[in-house]
C-alpha positions in Angstrom: -0.1 0.0 0.1 1.3 3.5 -1.0 2.1 5.8 1.9 0.2 9.2 0.8 2.6 11.0 3.2 5.7 9.8 1.4 7.9 12.8 0.3 8.3 11.2 -3.1 4.8 12.3 -3.9 5.3 15.9 -3.3 7.0 18.8 -5.2 8.7 21.4 -3.0 6.8 24.6 -2.9 9.8 27.0 -3.6 11.0 25.1 -6.6 7.6 25.0 -7.9 7.3 28.6 -7.6 10.7 28.9 -9.7 9.0 26.9 -12.5 6.1 29.2 -12.6 8.3 32.1 -13.0 10.3 30.2 -15.7 7.0 29.9 -17.6 6.7 33.7 -17.3 10.2 34.0 -18.5 9.3 31.7 -21.4 6.7 34.2 -22.6 9.4 36.7 -23.1 11.0 34.1 -25.7 7.7 34.1 -27.9 8.7 35.8 -31.2 5.1 35.6 -32.1 4.4 38.4 -29.5 5.2 42.0 -30.1 8.3 43.3 -28.6 7.0 45.3 -25.7 4.7 42.3 -24.8 7.7 40.1 -24.5 9.6 42.9 -22.4 6.4 43.1 -20.3 7.0 39.5 -19.2 10.8 40.2 -18.3 9.3 43.0 -16.1 6.9 40.7 -14.4 9.6 38.0 -14.1 11.9 40.3 -12.4 9.4 41.8 -10.1 8.2 38.3 -9.1 11.8 37.2 -8.2 12.4 40.4 -6.2 9.3 39.4 -4.0 10.4 36.0 -3.9 13.8 37.0 -2.5 12.3 39.3 0.0 9.9 36.9 1.6 10.7 33.1 0.6 14.4 33.2 0.4 14.7 35.5 3.3 12.5 33.2 5.3 14.5 30.1 4.4 17.6 31.9 5.6 16.1 32.7 8.7 15.2 29.0 9.3 18.8 28.0 8.3 20.5 30.2 10.6 18.1 29.1 13.5 19.2 25.5 12.5 15.5 24.7 12.0 14.9 21.7 10.0 11.2 21.5 9.9 10.1 21.2 6.3 7.1 20.5 4.3 5.7 17.2 2.8 8.7 17.0 0.5 11.1 16.8 3.5 13.7 19.3 2.0 15.6 21.1 4.6 16.0 25.0 4.5 19.8 24.5 3.4 18.8 22.3 0.6 16.2 24.5 -0.8 18.5 27.4 -0.5 21.1 25.5 -2.6 18.6 24.4 -5.3 17.1 27.9 -5.6 20.6 29.4 -6.1 21.6 26.7 -8.6 18.4 27.2 -10.5 18.6 30.9 -10.8 22.2 30.8 -11.8 21.6 28.4 -14.6 18.4 30.4 -15.8 20.4 33.6 -16.2 21.6 32.6 -19.8 17.9 32.2 -20.8 17.3 35.6 -19.3 20.3 37.4 -20.9 19.5 35.7 -24.4 15.7 36.6 -24.3 16.7 40.4 -23.4 19.1 40.6 -26.5 16.6 39.0 -28.8 14.0 41.6 -27.6 16.3 44.4 -28.0 16.9 43.5 -31.7 13.4 43.2 -32.3 12.8 46.7 -30.8 15.8 48.1 -32.9 13.9 47.1 -36.0 11.2 49.4 -34.8 13.8 52.2 -34.1 13.3 51.9 -30.3 16.9 51.4 -28.5 18.1 50.8 -24.9 21.8 52.2 -25.3 24.4 53.1 -22.7 25.6 56.7 -22.5 28.8 55.8 -24.5 26.8 54.5 -27.4 25.0 57.8 -27.9 25.9 60.2 -30.7 27.0 64.1 -29.9 23.8 65.4 -30.1 21.9 62.9 -27.7 24.9 63.4 -25.1 24.4 67.1 -25.4 20.7 66.7 -24.5 21.7 64.3 -21.7 24.1 66.6 -20.4 21.4 69.2 -20.0 19.0 66.7 -18.2 21.7 65.5 -15.9 22.4 69.0 -14.5 18.8 70.1 -14.5 17.2 67.0 -13.0 19.7 64.5 -11.7 22.7 66.4 -10.4 20.5 68.2 -7.7 19.0 65.0 -6.2 21.9 62.4 -6.8 23.7 61.4 -3.5 27.4 60.9 -3.7 28.9 59.2 -0.5 32.6 58.9 0.5 33.6 56.0 2.5 36.6 56.2 4.8 37.4 56.3 8.4 35.2 59.4 9.0 32.5 58.4 6.4 31.2 54.9 7.5 29.4 52.6 4.9 25.9 53.8 4.6 22.5 52.0 5.5 21.2 50.6 2.2 17.3 50.3 2.2 15.7 47.3 0.6 15.9 47.5 -3.2 18.5 50.4 -3.0 20.1 50.8 -6.3 23.4 52.8 -7.1 27.1 52.8 -8.2 29.9 51.5 -6.3 33.1 53.3 -7.2 37.0 53.0 -6.8 38.5 56.4 -7.2 41.8 57.9 -7.3 43.1 61.6 -6.8 46.1 63.5 -8.4 48.3 62.0 -5.5 47.4 58.4 -6.3 45.3 57.9 -3.1 42.7 55.5 -3.8 39.3 55.8 -2.2 35.9 54.0 -2.4 32.6 55.7 -2.7 29.2 55.1 -3.5 26.4 57.0 -5.5 22.9 56.6 -4.5 20.3 56.7 -7.2 17.0 57.8 -5.6 13.8 56.0 -6.7 12.2 59.3 -7.5 14.4 59.5 -10.4 13.4 57.5 -13.7 15.3 54.2 -14.2 16.0 55.2 -17.8 16.6 58.6 -19.4 14.6 59.1 -22.4 15.8 60.8 -25.6 13.2 60.3 -28.2 12.9 56.6 -28.5 16.2 55.9 -27.1 16.2 54.8 -23.4 19.5 55.4 -21.6 20.1 53.6 -18.1 20.4 56.2 -15.5 23.6 54.6 -14.1 25.5 55.1 -17.5 24.7 58.6 -17.4 25.7 59.2 -13.8 29.0 57.2 -14.3 29.9 59.7 -17.1 29.7 62.8 -14.6 31.6 61.1 -11.7 34.2 64.0 -11.9 31.4 66.3 -11.3 30.1 64.4 -8.3 33.5 63.7 -6.7 35.8 66.8 -7.8 39.4 66.1 -7.9 38.8 62.4 -8.3 38.9 60.1 -11.1 37.2 56.7 -11.6 39.3 53.6 -11.6 36.6 51.2 -11.6 32.7 51.0 -11.1 29.7 48.8 -11.0 26.1 49.6 -10.8 24.8 47.4 -7.7 21.4 46.7 -6.3 20.6 45.2 -2.8 17.6 43.0 -1.5 16.6 42.7 2.1 14.4 40.6 4.1 11.0 42.4 3.8 8.7 40.3 5.8 7.1 42.1 8.8 6.7 40.2 12.0 4.0 41.7 14.1 3.2 40.4 17.7 -0.6 41.4 17.3 -1.5 40.1 21.0 1.1 42.3 22.5 0.0 45.4 20.5 -2.0 48.0 22.4 -2.1 50.1 19.2 -2.1 48.1 16.1 -1.6 50.9 13.7 1.3 52.0 15.6 3.0 48.6 15.5 2.3 48.2 12.0 3.9 51.7 10.9 7.0 50.5 13.1 7.0 47.2 11.0 6.9 49.2 7.8 9.8 51.3 8.8 11.7 48.3 9.8 11.1 46.7 6.3 14.3 48.7 5.2 16.4 47.4 7.8 15.8 43.7 7.3 18.8 41.3 6.9 20.5 41.5 3.4 19.6 38.5 1.2 20.9 39.3 -2.2 23.4 41.4 -4.0 23.0 42.2 -7.8 25.9 43.5 -9.9 27.0 43.7 -13.5 29.1 41.1 -15.1 32.7 41.9 -15.3 32.5 43.9 -12.3 36.0 44.6 -10.5 36.6 41.6 -8.1 38.0 43.9 -5.3 35.1 46.2 -5.8 32.4 43.6 -5.3 34.6 42.3 -2.4 34.6 45.6 -0.8 30.6 45.8 -1.0 30.4 42.3 0.3 32.6 43.1 3.2 29.9 45.4 4.5 27.0 42.9 3.4 28.4 39.5 4.5 26.7 37.6 1.6 27.5 34.1 0.6 29.1 34.1 -3.0 26.0 32.1 -4.2 23.7 35.3 -3.3 25.5 37.5 -5.5 24.0 37.6 -9.0 25.9 39.1 -12.0 24.1 40.5 -15.0 25.9 41.0 -18.4 23.3 42.8 -20.7 19.9 42.9 -18.7 19.6 45.9 -16.5 19.6 45.8 -12.6 15.9 45.8 -11.7 14.0 44.2 -14.5 10.8 45.5 -13.0 11.9 49.1 -13.9 11.2 48.0 -17.8 7.7 48.8 -17.2 8.7 52.4 -17.7 9.3 51.5 -21.4 6.5 49.0 -21.7 4.2 51.8 -20.4 5.2 54.4 -22.9 2.1 55.5 -24.8 3.8 56.4 -27.8 4.9 53.0 -28.4 1.5 51.1 -27.7 1.8 49.7 -31.3 4.5 47.5 -29.9 2.3 45.6 -27.4 -0.9 43.5 -27.8 -3.8 45.6 -28.5 -5.7 46.8 -25.3 -9.0 45.1 -24.9 -11.9 47.5 -23.6 -14.1 45.6 -21.1 -17.7 45.3 -21.8 -20.9 46.0 -19.8 -23.5 43.7 -21.0 -27.3 43.3 -20.1 -28.8 43.4 -17.4 -26.1 45.6 -15.8 -26.1 48.2 -18.7 -29.1 49.8 -17.1 -29.0 52.9 -15.1 -30.3 51.4 -11.9 -27.9 48.5 -11.1 -29.9 47.6 -8.2 -33.1 47.1 -10.2 -31.1 44.9 -12.4 -29.7 42.7 -9.7 -33.2 42.4 -8.0 -34.4 40.8 -11.2 -31.9 38.3 -11.6 -28.5 36.9 -10.2 -25.7 38.1 -12.3 -22.2 36.6 -12.9 -19.4 38.5 -14.3 -16.0 37.4 -15.6 -13.4 40.2 -15.4 -11.8 41.8 -17.4 -14.1 40.4 -20.3 -17.0 41.7 -18.4 -16.3 45.3 -17.1 -15.5 45.8 -13.4 -17.5 49.2 -13.8 -20.7 47.6 -12.4 -18.9 46.6 -9.2 -17.8 50.4 -8.8 -21.3 51.7 -9.8 -22.6 49.2 -7.2 -21.0 51.0 -4.4 -21.2 54.5 -5.7 -24.9 54.3 -6.4 -25.6 53.0 -2.9 -23.5 55.7 -1.5 -26.0 58.4 -2.8 -29.3 56.4 -3.0 -31.6 58.1 -0.4 -33.0 54.5 0.6 -29.5 53.1 1.4 -28.9 52.8 5.1 -25.9 50.6 5.4 -22.8 49.5 3.3 -20.5 46.9 4.6 -17.5 45.3 2.8 -14.0 44.0 3.0 -11.0 45.6 1.2 -7.7 43.8 0.9 -5.8 45.6 -2.1 -7.7 48.6 -3.4 -5.1 50.5 -5.2 -3.8 54.1 -4.7 -6.8 55.8 -6.3 -9.8 54.0 -5.4 -13.2 55.3 -6.6 -14.7 52.6 -4.3 -13.1 54.2 -1.1 -14.1 57.5 -2.4 -17.9 56.5 -2.5 -17.7 54.9 1.0 -16.4 58.4 2.2 -19.2 60.1 0.4 -21.8 57.7 2.0 -20.5 58.3 5.3 -20.7 62.0 4.9 -24.4 61.4 3.5 -25.3 59.8 6.9 -25.2 56.3 5.9 -23.7 53.6 8.1 -20.5 52.4 6.6 -18.7 49.4 8.0 -15.3 48.3 6.3 -12.7 45.8 7.3 -9.5 47.1 5.9 -6.8 44.2 5.8 -3.6 46.1 7.1 -1.5 42.9 6.7 -1.9 42.8 2.9 1.8 42.4 2.2 3.2 45.1 0.4 -0.1 47.1 0.3 0.2 47.8 4.2 1.1 51.4 3.7 -1.6 52.1 1.2 -4.3 50.3 3.1 -3.2 52.3 6.3 -3.8 55.6 4.4 -7.3 54.5 3.2 -8.2 53.0 6.8 -7.2 56.5 8.4 -9.4 58.3 5.6 -12.5 56.2 6.1 -12.1 56.6 10.0 -11.6 60.3 9.9 -14.8 60.5 7.6 -16.7 58.6 10.3 -16.9 55.0 9.1 -16.5 52.1 11.4 -13.3 50.6 10.3 -12.1 47.3 11.5 -8.2 46.6 11.0 -8.4 42.9 10.6 -8.5 40.0 13.1 -5.7 38.9 15.6 -3.7 36.0 14.1 -5.7 35.8 10.7 -5.7 37.8 7.6 -9.1 38.7 6.1 -8.8 37.7 2.4 -12.5 37.4 1.7 -14.1 39.7 -1.1 -17.6 40.6 -0.1 -19.8 43.9 -0.2 -23.3 44.2 1.2 -25.7 47.0 0.6 -28.8 47.4 2.8 -31.6 49.6 1.6 -35.0 50.5 3.2 -38.0 49.7 1.0 -41.1 50.9 2.6 -41.3 49.3 6.0 -38.9 46.7 5.0 -35.2 46.3 4.6 -33.9 44.8 1.3 -30.2 43.4 1.1 -28.0 43.3 -2.0 -24.8 41.3 -2.2 -21.5 41.1 -4.2 -18.9 38.1 -3.7 -16.0 37.8 -5.7 -12.8 35.9 -6.3 -10.5 39.2 -6.6 -9.8 42.4 -4.9 -12.0 45.6 -5.1 -9.3 47.3 -7.4 -10.5 48.6 -10.7 -6.7 48.8 -12.1 -5.9 45.1 -11.6 -9.6 44.2 -12.7 -8.3 45.1 -16.2 -5.5 42.7 -16.2 -6.5 39.9 -13.9 -9.2 37.2 -14.6 -11.6 37.0 -12.0 -15.3 36.2 -10.9 -17.9 38.8 -9.5 -21.3 37.5 -8.4 -24.3 39.8 -7.4 -27.4 38.4 -5.7 -30.3 39.3 -3.7 -30.8 35.8 -2.3 -32.1 36.1 1.2 -30.1 33.0 2.5 -26.9 34.5 1.2 -27.5 38.0 2.6 -28.4 36.4 6.0 -25.0 34.6 5.8 -23.4 37.8 4.9 -24.8 39.8 7.8 -23.6 37.1 10.1 -20.2 37.1 8.7 -19.9 40.9 9.2 -21.0 40.6 12.8 -18.3 37.9 13.2 -15.8 40.6 11.9 -16.8 43.4 13.9 -17.9 41.7 17.1 -16.6 38.9 19.4 -17.0 35.4 18.4 -15.0 32.0 18.7 -17.0 30.2 16.0 -19.3 31.1 13.3 -20.9 28.9 11.0 -22.7 30.1 8.1 -25.7 28.2 6.4 -25.0 28.6 2.7 -21.7 30.3 2.4 -18.8 28.7 3.6 -16.0 30.4 5.6 -12.5 29.6 6.6 -10.8 28.8 8.7 -13.5 26.3 9.8 -15.5 25.4 6.9 -13.9 25.9 3.3 -11.3 23.0 3.7 -13.9 20.5 5.2 -16.4 21.3 2.5 -13.9 20.8 -0.3 -12.6 17.5 1.2 -16.3 16.5 1.5 -16.9 17.4 -2.2 -13.8 15.5 -3.5 -14.7 12.4 -1.7 -18.4 12.6 -2.8 -17.3 13.0 -6.5 -14.7 10.1 -6.3 -17.6 7.8 -5.4 -18.5 8.0 -9.1 -15.2 6.5 -10.2 -14.5 7.0 -13.7 -17.8 8.9 -14.3 -16.8 11.5 -12.0 -15.0 14.8 -12.9 -13.2 17.2 -10.6 -11.9 20.6 -12.0 -10.0 22.8 -9.6 -8.8 26.2 -10.8 -6.5 28.0 -8.3 -3.5 30.2 -8.0 -1.6 27.5 -6.2 -2.0 24.0 -4.7 0.0 23.4 -1.5 -2.3 22.0 1.1 -1.1 18.5 1.9 -4.8 17.6 3.0 -6.3 18.7 -0.4 -3.6 16.8 -2.2 -4.0 13.6 -0.3 -7.8 13.7 -0.9 -7.2 14.2 -4.7 -4.8 11.2 -4.8 -7.5 9.1 -3.1 -10.0 10.3 -5.6 -7.6 9.4 -8.3 -7.2 5.9 -7.2 -11.1 5.4 -7.7 -10.6 6.4 -11.5 -12.2 9.8 -11.1 -10.8 12.3 -13.9 -9.3 15.3 -12.2 -8.1 18.4 -14.1 -6.2 21.1 -12.0 -5.9 24.4 -13.5 -2.9 25.9 -11.5 -1.1 29.0 -12.2 1.6 29.0 -10.1 2.8 26.6 -7.3 1.6 23.1 -7.5 3.2 20.4 -5.1 0.9 17.6 -6.3 2.8 15.1 -8.6 0.4 14.0 -11.3 0.8 10.9 -13.4 2.2 8.4 -10.6 1.1 4.9 -11.2 -1.6 3.9 -8.5 -1.6 7.4 -7.0 -2.3 10.0 -9.6 -2.7 8.5 -12.9 -6.0 10.3 -13.8 -4.8 13.8 -12.6 -3.6 16.3 -15.0 -2.1 19.5 -13.9 -2.5 22.7 -16.3 -1.1 26.1 -16.1 -2.2 29.2 -18.2 0.1 32.1 -18.7 -0.8 34.8 -21.2 -2.0 38.4 -21.6 -4.0 38.1 -18.3 -3.0 37.0 -15.0 -5.4 34.0 -14.2 -6.6 34.8 -10.7 -10.1 33.2 -9.8 -10.6 30.3 -7.7 -13.2 27.9 -9.1 -14.1 24.5 -7.8 -16.2 22.2 -10.1 -17.7 18.8 -9.1 -19.7 17.2 -11.9 -22.1 15.3 -9.8 -22.6 17.9 -7.0 -26.2 19.3 -6.9 -24.5 22.9 -6.9 -21.6 22.0 -9.4 -19.7 25.1 -9.3 -18.2 27.3 -6.5 -16.3 30.4 -6.7 -14.0 31.5 -3.8 -11.3 34.0 -2.6 -9.4 31.0 -1.0 -6.4 29.3 -2.8 -5.6 25.7 -2.2 -2.9 26.7 0.4 -2.9 25.9 4.1 -2.5 29.5 4.8 -5.7 30.4 2.9 -7.7 27.3 4.3 -6.4 27.5 8.0 -4.9 30.7 8.7 -7.1 33.3 6.7 -10.7 34.4 6.8 -12.0 33.5 3.3 -15.4 32.8 1.7 -16.5 30.1 -0.7 -19.8 30.8 -2.7 -22.0 28.1 -4.2 -23.4 29.2 -7.6 -26.7 27.5 -7.4 -28.5 29.0 -10.7 -28.0 26.3 -13.3 -27.3 28.8 -16.2 -24.6 30.6 -14.3 -22.9 27.3 -13.1 -23.0 26.0 -16.8 -21.3 29.4 -17.9 -18.4 28.7 -15.4 -18.2 25.1 -16.6 -17.9 26.2 -20.1 -15.1 28.6 -19.2 -13.2 25.9 -17.5 -13.7 23.4 -20.4 -12.4 26.1 -22.9 -9.4 26.8 -20.8 -8.5 22.8 -20.8 -9.1 22.9 -24.6 -6.5 26.0 -24.9 -3.2 25.1 -26.9 -1.7 28.6 -27.1 -1.2 29.5 -23.5 -1.5 26.3 -21.6 1.3 24.3 -20.0 1.1 20.6 -18.7 3.0 19.5 -15.6 4.8 16.2 -16.0 5.7 13.6 -13.1 9.3 14.9 -13.4 8.4 18.2 -12.0 8.7 19.8 -15.7 6.2 21.8 -17.7 5.6 21.3 -21.3 3.8 23.6 -23.4 0.6 22.0 -25.0 1.3 21.3 -28.8 -1.3 23.1 -31.2 -3.4 20.3 -32.8 -5.8 21.4 -35.2 -7.0 25.1 -35.0 -5.4 27.5 -32.7 -7.3 28.1 -29.2 -6.3 31.0 -27.0 -9.0 31.4 -24.4 -8.1 34.9 -23.9 -8.6 36.0 -27.4 -11.8 33.9 -27.8 -13.4 35.3 -24.7 -12.4 39.0 -25.9 -14.0 38.5 -29.2 -17.0 36.5 -27.8 -17.8 39.3 -25.2 -17.4 41.9 -28.1 -20.0 40.1 -30.1 -22.5 39.9 -27.3 -21.7 43.6 -26.6 -22.3 44.4 -30.3 -25.7 42.5 -30.2 -26.9 44.6 -27.2 -27.5 47.4 -29.8 -29.9 45.1 -32.1 -31.2 42.6 -29.7 -33.3 42.6 -26.4 -31.4 42.0 -23.0 -33.1 38.7 -22.6 -31.7 37.5 -25.9 -28.1 38.6 -25.2 -28.2 36.8 -21.9 -29.2 33.4 -23.4 -26.2 33.8 -26.0 -23.9 34.3 -22.9 -24.4 30.9 -21.8 -23.4 29.3 -25.2 -19.8 30.0 -25.1 -18.2 26.7 -26.4 -20.7 26.1 -29.0 -20.3 29.5 -30.5 -16.7 29.9 -30.2 
């Protein structure tokens, strides 16, 4: 009998994440994509890697230093994981460099160039000189390092130049030039982009008068950016969070990035003060330090012809009416963003904030963005005398500062603001509006898989669900009472809430479907699959012959295709124009069929967060979700399959090309065009025929 706890049945979480980021990098190699679309994937790859080092690698280093050997189901120690990560990333650098060089040649064909200062012509250099003394010189920070000038503290993701200098008496000194983040990463002259460090390097004599440069290298440092907060010991959670944010720039150093060919003694000088292992120093030949800064070029509006065409999200019946509440009252509505516009969600809150019959608005906010029309509407509602209750999750990583600002603004306006729950992150996406209709109260509800953020809703796929169902609204009311009051345990009747209900329900659904053997079919779509309990349940279901399709964009610790364990399980990953973000759980023989959720299949979501899972009981809406999942399983342009070896292979194109992102864009556009000619009911019927029509 096979032991389902055997480490041989599990992939390591961190190494699986690296494979995901490699799939992002692979998109940058696709010569069929426009050059800036390819460059965008390099930017995403770099930003992902920064966060991985700041959180995951930093965490492993802390475990290693503390000599903690406790590990996940794969049983790799922290030391073994760190060694594997370093080896993997060092080997991948050649792919990264080749991709970047190939994209540069493609851009050059369109007369767009990334050049060093030395490669510029005389006229361009003259223009750069003016830019340097007008905009860079006044804010740049030259730093001498000697007995009276100690090596400075470098904040997380600090970027600059390290220098070895010599004066006229041949005295050798070391120095740094800090390049503040308020300066652009590239200085732009027409469609030529010049890395700022190559410009600064040319004016070293102006920054250190009397000295000449012997050698220099750009460098960038990464620190541990995780915030440890002892919530139970905090008298003022806001104050301790603010202290934690300040401490983020003081975390231990975990990575140093320099240019290939950098002077060894200069790198040693830097590392004398950083105390990093040699394996944590990364040398880049052609790619710029801070790949995430490539967004500056990708986002240049004059170059929009070099990226995939922007899709304009559409608002279909019944939500294209002036009164969104009347539309929701007539029928439950499911939206699939970004194909369906996020605008109805924004209008839902905006209309509630000004409607005279609205008496209360309650919602959770996790990541809302810096300019939130939703938060503005909530503030307007408070000022209009409405009761507004908002849970702002201040522990949303890397959005803490932004959420802190919004929380204070809401509180200053008079809203009742809850800052989270001790020991748990609130990751649920829910907004309830209560209106007075005559002598009765009427409740409206929005539940979602993604954040209340109109900006990310244009590039993330997610699902929204509007309903006036009494049983769901009753659960929503109890849920908000749980968030704002004292409760050791809350059970909901129709919705499922973690940390107590989502995982047990999923385990029950998997077990029930497995009773149908080869006639059973499970489709789980999630960002990550890590939780050992869910994985074991899927292994047991596979043993009965149940067909299991997992659409997991990122980390997957389950091993498919193992004889006698996971032969009927296929793991798919979709990487493309949009970031696949919804959590959808489908069970062929369940009376509900489809569930949407804010919870990924990770222990942190199922056990250490407050999440919600929503049953989609309307057959037409459930069928629509099923069709979207089946379309993605047919995709042969963006889909990868995970092999038993741990490698991912791009699905071959057999027959016609199927790109689910393009198909859905075109399909929703056709439906939108029909709204001008057909009745709303007819358009809604068409919306349920996705696969047949496409």
